[in-house]
C-alpha positions as CSV (number, residue, x, y, z in Angstrom):
1,X,-4.6,-27.3,11.6
2,X,-6.6,-26.2,8.6
3,X,-5.3,-24.2,5.7
4,X,-7.3,-22.0,3.3
5,X,-6.3,-22.0,-0.3
6,X,-7.3,-18.8,-2.0
7,X,-7.5,-18.2,-5.7
8,X,-6.0,-14.9,-6.8
9,X,-8.2,-13.8,-9.7
10,X,-6.9,-10.3,-10.0
11,X,-4.3,-8.2,-8.3
12,X,-3.9,-4.5,-9.0
13,X,-0.8,-3.4,-10.8
14,X,1.7,-1.9,-8.4
15,X,1.3,1.5,-10.1
16,X,-2.5,1.2,-9.8
17,X,-2.1,0.4,-6.1
18,X,0.1,3.5,-5.5
19,X,-2.3,5.7,-7.4
20,X,-5.2,4.2,-5.5
21,X,-3.7,5.0,-2.2
22,X,-2.4,8.4,-3.3
23,X,-5.6,10.5,-2.8
24,X,-6.0,9.4,0.8
25,X,-3.2,11.5,2.4
26,X,-3.9,14.4,0.1
27,X,-7.7,14.5,0.9
28,X,-6.9,13.8,4.5
29,X,-4.4,16.7,4.5
30,X,-7.1,18.9,3.0
31,X,-9.5,17.8,5.8
32,X,-7.0,18.6,8.4
33,X,-6.3,22.0,6.8
34,X,-10.0,22.7,6.8
35,X,-10.2,21.9,10.5
36,X,-7.2,24.2,11.1
37,X,-8.9,26.9,9.1
38,X,-12.2,26.6,11.0
39,X,-10.4,26.9,14.3
40,X,-7.9,29.6,13.5
41,X,-9.4,31.5,10.5
42,X,-6.0,31.9,8.9
43,X,-6.7,32.1,5.1
44,X,-3.5,30.2,4.3
45,X,-5.1,27.0,5.6
46,X,-7.8,27.3,3.0
47,X,-5.1,27.8,0.3
48,X,-3.4,24.6,1.5
49,X,-6.7,22.7,1.3
50,X,-7.2,23.9,-2.3
51,X,-3.8,22.7,-3.4
52,X,-4.2,19.4,-1.6
53,X,-7.6,18.8,-3.1
54,X,-6.1,19.5,-6.6
55,X,-3.4,16.9,-6.0
56,X,-5.9,14.4,-4.7
57,X,-8.0,14.9,-7.9
58,X,-4.9,14.3,-10.1
59,X,-4.1,11.0,-8.2
60,X,-7.8,10.0,-8.3
61,X,-8.1,10.7,-12.0
62,X,-5.0,8.6,-12.8
63,X,-6.3,5.8,-10.5
64,X,-9.6,5.9,-12.4
65,X,-7.7,5.4,-15.7
66,X,-5.8,2.5,-14.2
67,X,-9.1,1.1,-12.8
68,X,-10.6,1.1,-16.3
69,X,-7.6,-0.7,-17.7
70,X,-7.7,-3.1,-14.7
71,X,-11.4,-4.0,-15.5
72,X,-10.3,-5.2,-18.9
73,X,-7.4,-7.1,-17.4
74,X,-9.7,-8.8,-14.8
75,X,-12.1,-9.8,-17.6
76,X,-15.0,-8.3,-15.5
77,X,-14.8,-11.2,-13.1
78,X,-14.3,-9.3,-9.9
79,X,-17.0,-7.1,-8.5
80,X,-14.6,-5.4,-6.1
81,X,-12.7,-3.9,-9.0
82,X,-15.9,-2.4,-10.4
83,X,-17.0,-1.2,-7.0
84,X,-13.6,0.5,-6.5
85,X,-13.8,2.2,-9.9
86,X,-17.3,3.5,-9.2
87,X,-16.3,4.8,-5.8
88,X,-13.3,6.5,-7.4
89,X,-15.5,8.2,-9.9
90,X,-17.8,9.4,-7.1
91,X,-14.7,10.5,-5.1
92,X,-13.5,12.5,-8.1
93,X,-16.9,14.2,-8.7
94,X,-17.3,15.1,-5.0
95,X,-13.7,16.2,-4.8
96,X,-14.2,18.4,-7.9
97,X,-17.2,20.0,-6.2
98,X,-15.1,20.4,-3.1
99,X,-12.4,22.2,-5.2
100,X,-15.1,24.6,-6.6
101,X,-16.3,25.3,-3.0
102,X,-12.7,26.0,-1.9
103,X,-12.2,28.3,-4.9
104,X,-14.6,30.7,-3.4
105,X,-13.7,33.3,-0.8
106,X,-12.2,31.6,2.3
107,X,-15.1,32.7,4.5
108,X,-17.6,31.5,2.0
109,X,-16.0,28.0,1.8
110,X,-17.0,27.0,5.3
111,X,-18.7,24.9,6.6
112,X,-19.6,23.2,3.3
113,X,-15.9,22.8,2.4
114,X,-15.2,21.0,5.7
115,X,-18.2,18.7,5.2
116,X,-17.2,17.9,1.6
117,X,-13.6,17.2,2.8
118,X,-14.9,14.7,5.3
119,X,-17.1,13.0,2.6
120,X,-14.4,12.9,0.0
121,X,-11.8,11.5,2.4
122,X,-14.1,8.7,3.5
123,X,-14.9,8.0,-0.2
124,X,-11.2,7.8,-1.0
125,X,-10.6,5.4,1.8
126,X,-13.5,3.2,0.7
127,X,-12.3,3.2,-2.9
128,X,-8.8,2.2,-1.8
129,X,-10.2,-0.5,0.5
130,X,-12.2,-2.2,-2.2
131,X,-9.5,-1.6,-4.8
132,X,-6.9,-3.3,-2.7
133,X,-9.3,-6.0,-1.5
134,X,-9.3,-7.4,-5.1
135,X,-5.8,-8.8,-4.4
136,X,-7.2,-11.2,-1.9
137,X,-9.5,-13.1,-4.2
138,X,-12.9,-14.5,-3.2
139,X,-15.8,-12.5,-2.0
140,X,-14.4,-11.4,1.3
């Protein structure tokens, strides 16, 4: 039986891991609210999406701050940490644009709000995936 010995170069701080995972349920909730709005046309679903997007932006912004600190802690040796940070920045930018779209009249926010909610949810998942993959070491 063979064993694999991995070197752990960098593991995200527990607070960073929580903040990294935090935007996922918020942006996913906004996506589900957008889907509910597109099928029912109840304006309150659009309001839910706006608040969930705002919460996702707060968590993503704090995760970006922790990611910048984590880059200095990792001494720039791990490319997953940098990729996660870049994905978080792109997530925040697209999420901010999504918040601006949702700030319009409810009827005017569709379908672009729904499309941006899908994109920002996928970006948040990818950022968390690469950010938490740094804890495994190696290039996997």
